[in-house]
C-alpha positions as CSV (number, residue, x, y, z in Angstrom):
1,M,163.9,73.2,133.1
2,S,164.6,76.6,134.6
3,T,166.9,79.0,132.9
4,K,169.4,81.4,134.1
5,S,167.3,84.3,132.8
6,E,164.3,83.2,134.9
7,V,166.5,83.1,138.0
8,L,168.1,86.5,137.3
9,K,164.6,88.0,136.7
10,I,163.4,87.0,140.2
11,W,166.9,87.6,141.7
12,P,168.3,90.9,140.3
13,E,170.3,91.1,143.5
14,I,172.6,88.3,142.2
15,A,174.2,91.0,140.1
16,W,175.3,92.7,143.3
17,I,177.8,89.9,143.9
18,K,181.1,91.1,142.4
19,D,182.9,87.7,142.2
20,E,181.8,86.2,138.9
21,K,182.3,82.5,140.1
22,L,180.2,83.1,143.2
23,R,177.5,84.7,141.1
24,E,177.4,81.7,138.9
25,Q,177.3,79.2,141.8
26,V,174.4,81.1,143.4
27,T,172.5,81.2,140.1
28,D,173.2,77.5,139.5
29,A,171.9,76.6,143.0
30,W,168.7,78.4,142.4
31,I,168.2,76.8,139.0
32,Y,168.7,73.4,140.6
33,A,166.3,74.1,143.5
34,I,163.6,75.3,141.1
35,D,164.1,72.3,138.8
36,N,163.7,70.0,141.8
37,S,160.6,71.7,143.2
38,V,156.9,71.5,142.4
39,L,157.1,75.2,141.9
40,T,158.3,77.4,139.0
41,A,160.3,80.7,139.2
42,A,157.1,82.5,138.5
43,D,155.3,80.7,141.3
44,L,157.8,82.2,143.8
45,E,156.4,85.7,143.0
46,E,152.9,84.5,143.9
47,I,153.1,82.0,146.8
48,P,153.0,83.3,150.4
49,F,156.5,83.7,152.0
50,S,155.5,81.3,154.8
51,L,153.0,78.5,155.1
52,L,153.2,79.0,158.9
53,I,151.3,82.3,158.8
54,K,147.6,82.4,157.8
55,D,146.4,85.0,155.3
56,V,149.8,86.6,154.6
57,S,149.8,88.6,151.4
58,V,153.6,89.0,151.1
59,S,155.1,86.7,148.4
60,F,158.0,84.4,148.9
61,M,160.2,86.6,146.6
62,N,159.1,89.9,148.2
63,H,160.2,88.6,151.6
64,K,163.4,87.0,150.3
65,R,164.4,90.2,148.4
66,T,163.6,92.4,151.3
67,C,165.8,90.2,153.5
68,V,168.8,90.6,151.1
69,Q,168.2,94.3,150.8
70,L,168.0,94.7,154.6
71,A,171.1,92.7,155.1
72,V,173.1,94.9,152.7
73,D,171.6,98.1,154.3
74,I,172.6,96.8,157.8
75,A,176.1,95.9,156.6
76,D,176.5,99.3,154.9
77,R,175.4,101.2,158.1
78,M,177.7,99.1,160.3
79,L,180.7,99.8,158.0
80,A,179.9,103.5,157.8
81,N,179.6,103.9,161.6
82,F,182.3,101.5,162.8
83,G,184.7,101.6,159.9
84,E,186.4,98.8,158.1
85,T,189.2,98.6,160.6
86,A,186.8,97.9,163.5
87,I,184.6,95.3,161.7
88,K,185.1,93.2,158.6
89,I,182.1,92.2,156.5
90,D,182.6,90.2,153.3
91,R,179.8,91.8,151.1
92,D,179.9,89.1,148.5
93,I,179.5,86.3,151.1
94,L,176.8,88.3,152.9
95,I,174.8,88.8,149.7
96,A,175.2,85.2,148.4
97,G,174.2,83.8,151.8
98,A,171.2,86.1,152.1
99,I,170.0,85.1,148.6
100,L,170.4,81.4,149.4
101,I,169.0,81.1,152.9
102,D,165.7,79.7,151.7
103,V,166.8,77.9,148.6
104,G,166.2,74.6,150.4
105,K,162.6,75.6,151.0
106,L,161.8,74.8,147.4
107,L,162.5,71.2,148.2
108,E,160.1,71.3,151.2
109,Y,156.9,72.0,149.2
110,Q,154.4,69.6,147.8
111,L,151.1,70.0,146.1
112,T,148.1,68.2,147.4
113,D,145.6,66.4,145.1
114,D,143.4,69.5,145.1
115,G,146.4,71.8,144.2
116,R,147.1,73.3,147.7
117,L,150.7,74.0,148.6
118,T,151.8,72.2,151.7
119,T,155.0,71.1,153.4
120,S,156.0,67.6,152.6
121,N,156.9,65.1,155.3
122,A,160.6,65.3,154.1
123,G,160.3,69.1,154.4
124,K,159.1,68.8,158.0
125,I,162.0,66.6,159.1
126,V,164.8,67.9,156.9
127,R,164.1,71.7,157.1
128,H,165.5,74.1,154.6
129,P,168.6,75.1,156.5
130,F,169.9,71.5,156.0
131,S,168.7,71.0,152.4
132,G,169.9,74.5,151.6
133,V,173.4,73.7,152.8
134,A,173.3,70.4,150.7
135,I,172.4,72.4,147.6
136,A,175.1,75.0,148.3
137,D,177.7,72.3,148.8
138,R,176.6,70.6,145.5
139,F,177.6,73.7,143.7
140,G,180.9,74.3,145.6
141,L,179.7,77.4,147.4
142,P,182.2,78.5,150.1
143,A,181.8,77.3,153.7
144,E,181.1,80.9,154.8
145,V,178.0,81.0,152.6
146,Q,176.9,77.5,153.8
147,H,177.3,78.8,157.4
148,I,174.9,81.6,156.7
149,I,172.3,79.2,155.3
150,A,172.8,76.8,158.2
151,T,172.5,79.4,160.9
152,H,170.0,81.8,159.6
153,S,167.0,80.2,161.4
154,A,166.4,78.8,164.9
155,E,168.7,75.8,164.0
156,G,171.6,78.3,164.4
157,D,170.7,79.6,167.8
158,L,172.9,77.3,169.7
159,G,176.1,77.8,167.7
160,H,178.5,80.5,166.7
161,R,177.4,82.9,163.9
162,T,179.8,84.9,161.8
163,V,179.2,88.7,161.4
164,E,177.6,88.0,158.0
165,S,175.4,85.3,159.5
166,I,174.3,87.6,162.4
167,I,173.3,90.3,159.9
168,V,171.4,87.9,157.6
169,H,169.7,86.2,160.6
170,H,168.3,89.5,161.9
171,A,167.3,90.7,158.4
172,D,165.4,87.6,157.8
173,F,163.5,87.8,161.2
174,V,162.9,91.6,160.8
175,S,161.1,90.8,157.5
176,F,159.2,87.8,159.0
177,E,158.2,88.4,162.7
178,P,155.9,91.4,162.1
179,F,153.6,89.2,160.0
180,K,153.1,86.6,162.7
181,K,149.7,86.9,164.4
């Protein structure tokens, strides 16, 4: 069983969420995902951030934490330049959503008989935006956070995105696209 301390060790950004209940919900969602994965919290510091890119040296957690940090930086710059009267950004929702966008990925992984990490059949047909929303809903996370999870990837391209979702979507792709070869 994963512990809260293990999750907070890999996700110090959870402390950036001011709302205590939201912090707990985000932490609990990650504990659940790790407990239902073939991976441990420590594994997330080692595995590549994508199985779609060959020979990538950036870890899952390095990519995820960079995405969260970029999202916060973008939001801060937008608020500084446009002002809070011109644009409204819910920082807690933004951070919670950014931390959770790939929580469903933990349910996509499987280990082969020879110990290689691959995507399971279920992971191929129920991608992480969907399983991530299911995990978030299980822990009562707000619809605004679930929206960010659902729309952060290509699955969200045809629908409306909130300001927070737009920011997280672009932060995710900025920290992903340069590594595609």
